[in-house]
C-alpha positions in Angstrom: 1.7 -30.9 -31.0 3.4 -30.5 -27.6 5.9 -28.0 -29.0 3.2 -26.1 -30.8 1.3 -25.7 -27.5 4.4 -24.7 -25.3 5.6 -22.0 -27.6 2.5 -19.8 -27.5 2.4 -20.4 -23.7 6.0 -19.2 -23.4 5.3 -16.2 -25.6 2.3 -15.3 -23.4 4.3 -15.6 -20.2 7.1 -13.4 -21.7 4.5 -10.7 -22.7 2.9 -10.7 -19.3 6.3 -10.5 -17.4 7.1 -7.4 -19.6 4.6 -5.7 -17.3 7.2 -5.9 -14.5 10.0 -3.9 -16.2 11.1 -0.5 -15.0 9.9 2.6 -16.8 6.6 3.9 -18.2 5.6 0.7 -19.9 6.0 -1.5 -16.8 5.1 -1.6 -13.2 8.6 -2.4 -11.9 9.3 1.0 -10.4 5.9 1.2 -8.7 6.5 -2.2 -7.1 10.0 -1.2 -6.0 8.6 1.9 -4.3 5.9 -0.3 -2.7 8.6 -2.6 -1.4 10.5 0.3 0.2 7.2 1.4 1.9 6.7 -2.2 3.1 10.2 -2.2 4.7 9.6 1.2 6.3 6.3 0.2 7.9 7.8 -3.1 9.0 10.8 -1.4 10.7 8.5 1.2 12.3 6.0 -1.4 13.5 8.8 -3.6 14.9 10.4 -0.8 16.7 7.0 0.2 18.3 6.3 -3.4 19.0 9.6 -3.9 20.9 9.0 -0.7 22.9 5.5 -1.8 23.9 6.6 -5.4 24.5 9.3 -4.4 27.0 6.6 -2.9 29.3 4.2 -5.8 28.6 6.9 -8.4 29.5 8.0 -6.4 32.6 4.3 -6.3 33.8 4.1 -10.1 33.6 7.3 -10.7 35.6 6.9 -7.7 38.0 4.8 -9.6 40.6 2.1 -6.9 40.5 -1.2 -8.7 40.1 -3.0 -5.9 38.4 -0.2 -5.2 35.8 0.0 -8.9 35.2 -3.7 -9.2 34.5 -3.7 -6.2 32.2 -0.7 -7.6 30.2 -2.2 -11.1 30.1 -5.5 -9.7 28.9 -3.7 -7.7 26.2 -1.8 -10.7 24.8 -4.8 -13.0 25.0 -7.1 -10.6 23.1 -4.5 -9.8 20.4 -3.6 -13.5 19.9 -7.2 -14.6 20.0 -8.6 -12.1 17.4 -7.8 -12.3 13.7 -5.1 -9.8 12.9 -7.1 -8.2 10.1 -9.9 -7.5 12.5 -7.3 -5.9 14.9 -6.2 -3.6 12.1 -9.8 -2.7 11.2 -10.6 -1.9 14.9 -7.6 0.3 15.4 -8.0 2.1 12.0 -11.7 2.8 12.2 -11.7 3.1 16.0 -8.8 5.6 15.9 -10.7 7.8 13.4 -13.9 7.5 15.5 -12.0 8.5 18.7 -10.4 11.5 17.0 -13.7 12.7 15.6 -15.4 12.3 18.9 -12.8 14.6 20.5 -13.1 17.0 17.6 -16.8 17.2 18.1 -16.3 18.4 21.6 -14.4 21.4 20.2 -17.1 22.0 17.6 -15.7 20.3 14.5 -18.2 17.9 12.9 -16.3 16.9 9.7 -14.8 13.5 8.9 -11.3 13.0 9.9 -9.2 10.2 8.3 -5.9 9.4 10.1 -2.6 9.0 8.2 -2.5 5.5 6.7 1.2 5.0 7.4 0.7 6.0 11.1 -2.3 3.8 11.6 -0.6 0.9 9.8 2.4 1.2 12.0 0.4 1.3 15.1 -1.8 -1.6 14.1 1.0 -3.9 13.1 3.1 -2.7 16.0 0.5 -3.6 18.6 0.2 -7.1 17.0 4.0 -7.4 16.9 4.3 -6.3 20.6 2.0 -9.1 21.7 4.4 -11.8 20.3 7.6 -9.9 21.3 6.4 -9.7 24.9 6.3 -13.4 25.2 9.7 -13.7 23.6 11.2 -11.3 26.1 9.4 -13.0 29.0 10.7 -16.4 28.0 14.3 -15.0 27.5 14.2 -13.5 31.0 13.0 -16.8 32.5 16.0 -18.6 31.0 18.5 -16.5 32.9 19.8 -17.9 36.2 18.3 -15.7 38.9 21.5 -16.1 40.9 23.3 -13.7 38.7 21.0 -10.9 39.7 21.5 -11.8 43.3 25.3 -11.9 43.0 25.3 -8.5 41.3 23.1 -7.1 44.0 25.5 -8.4 46.7 28.2 -6.5 44.9 26.3 -3.3 45.5 24.9 -2.7 42.1 21.6 -0.9 41.8 18.6 -2.4 40.1 19.1 -0.3 37.0 22.7 -1.3 36.7 21.9 -4.9 37.2 19.4 -4.8 34.4 21.6 -2.8 32.0 24.9 -4.6 32.6 23.8 -8.2 33.6 20.3 -9.0 32.5 19.6 -6.9 29.3 22.5 -8.4 27.3 21.5 -11.9 28.1 17.8 -11.3 27.5 18.6 -9.8 24.1 20.9 -12.8 23.2 18.2 -15.4 24.2 15.5 -13.3 22.5 17.1 -12.9 19.1 15.8 -16.2 17.6 12.3 -15.4 18.7 12.5 -11.7 17.6 13.6 -13.0 14.2 10.4 -15.0 13.9 8.4 -11.9 15.1 10.1 -9.8 12.4 9.0 -12.3 9.7 5.4 -12.2 11.0 5.5 -8.3 11.2 6.9 -8.1 7.6 4.1 -10.3 6.2 1.4 -8.6 8.4 2.1 -5.4 6.4 0.1 -7.1 3.6 -3.0 -6.7 5.7 -2.7 -2.9 6.1 -3.5 -2.5 2.3 -7.1 -2.1 3.6 -6.1 1.3 5.1 -5.1 2.6 1.6 -1.3 2.6 2.3 0.5 1.7 -1.0 2.7 -1.1 0.1 3.4 -4.3 -1.9 -0.1 -5.8 -1.7 -1.9 -2.6 -2.4 0.3 -1.8 -5.4 -0.1 -5.4 -6.6 -3.9 -5.2 -6.5 -3.9 -1.9 -8.4 -1.6 -3.2 -11.1 -3.5 -6.5 -11.4 -6.8 -4.7 -11.8 -5.4 -2.2 -14.3 -3.7 -4.7 -16.5 -6.1 -7.7 -15.9 -3.0 -9.8 -15.2 -3.5 -11.0 -11.5 -1.4 -14.1 -11.7 1.7 -12.1 -13.0 1.5 -9.5 -10.3 0.5 -11.7 -7.4 3.4 -14.0 -8.3 5.7 -11.0 -8.4 4.4 -10.0 -4.9 5.2 -13.5 -3.7 8.7 -13.3 -5.0 9.2 -9.9 -3.4 8.1 -11.1 0.0 10.3 -14.2 -0.3 13.3 -12.0 -1.1 12.6 -9.8 1.9 12.1 -12.7 4.3 15.1 -14.6 3.0 17.5 -11.7 3.5 15.9 -10.9 6.9 16.5 -14.5 8.0 20.1 -14.4 7.0 20.6 -11.1 8.8 19.1 -12.5 12.0 21.3 -15.6 11.7 24.4 -13.4 11.5 23.2 -11.4 14.6 22.7 -14.7 16.5 26.2 -15.9 15.6 27.7 -12.5 16.6 25.8 -12.4 19.9 26.9 -16.0 20.8 30.6 -15.3 20.2 31.1 -14.3 23.8 29.6 -17.5 25.1 31.3 -19.8 22.7 33.6 -22.5 24.3 36.9 -23.3 22.9 
């Protein structure tokens, strides 16, 4: 009786997973393209996030009270509000802002912003919030005497930052940036609400079309697991490489 029950189940599973093959009869190629889109959005958002976070971290350690308050307000709000809500606010708020400006010039139609752009901006702003704390923590680890010694040698502030501080900040920040990358990669699942066809959006379309949600959501989980696993290994290699210069014999 047990075998007679298992065989139909295995047959059912095999039929369902045939939906994942490449070609016209399966959704494998669509999921592959969606995976590439997820990677592109993640890379773009991470790059934007690092760019913003550098200024946010600098504002916190600059000693300027106003800049510090603004930066702290930004990180507090982003960390305190659900990430999906942040994406909704940026996506719909961005469209509303553009339409408001358009109305000033006499255009009253509806304007929908590019989903890839808005997805990148939304996830990038979230990513920057966490990256700024990583950079700030990495800066605080460095012995301040190094900057003072470099200054006594006649180096300018820019040269001190580029040659003395920046390499050490990056080395100390790598583990934290690896975690931020994992968060950024998974946060791209939230931007499916903007209409961008990444892994989760394509998975939902395929699941609704074939009425096989378990198969496709399981496939999505495997795809994210593959991406995060390879990302983790890549950051581990970067950490090992960056620590070679400080390794003791």
